C-alpha positions, 0 to 999 in steps of 0.5 A, a space after each residue: 500500500 502506498 502512503 504519502 508522508 507530507 511535510 510543510 514549511 521549514 521541515 527540510 531545515 531539520 538539523 539546523 532549525 532550532 535543534 533544541 526544539 526539533 533535534 539534530 536529525 536532518 530531513 534526510 534522516 527523516 526520509 530514511 526513517 520513514 522509508 525503513 519503517 514503511 518497508 518493515 510495515 509493508 508500506 510503500 512510503 513516499 516522503 515529500 516536503 514543500 514550503 508552498 501551501 498550494 503545492 501541499 493542497 495539490 498533494 492532498 487532492 492527489 491523495 484523495 483522488 488516489 485513496 492514498 493514506 497520508 502522514 502529514 506534518 503541516 508545520 506552520 500551516 497547522 495553525 491557519 491554513 483553511 485551504 489545507 483543512 478543506 483539502 484534508 476534509 476531502 480525504 478518502 483514506 486515513 490521515 494522521 497529523 504529526 508534529 515533532 514537538 508538542 505544540 500544546 507545550 509551546 507558544 499559545 499560537 501553536 495550540 490551535 490546529 485547524 486540521 486536527 478536526 478533519 484528521 483521523 488522529 494526531 501524534 505529537 511530541 515524540 521527535 521523529 518517532 512521531 512519524 514511526 507511530 503514525 506509520 504504525 497507525 496507518 498500517 493498523 488502520 489498513 488491516 481493519 
């Protein structure tokens, strides 16, 4: 089963962007972790990253049209992108929202997720392990 792991703005900067918050692992480390985890779970994982809201919306349309499950780290779009929320609402397969840090334990503006209400579930605060947990959830949902 194909699974898209979609990442929003600034996530390609992992390893150099606020390592005290996001850790020292790089985006390449994230890609490798997701691909290895997916392989172990029998999933065909494709990892993408964009700083462009419109591109992320197009990827969500692609997933909806193809009935493709998604692991999504919307990054800053989490807090204000109603266009992304509307695209997620059209999903036809499970979607797990992920965050490396725990937004609820950070600045107040990060406490609101406009996408959480249309996601299957949310996993946050476990570093890159959040992605592993999300892929495990997708695999389990696919079996049921």
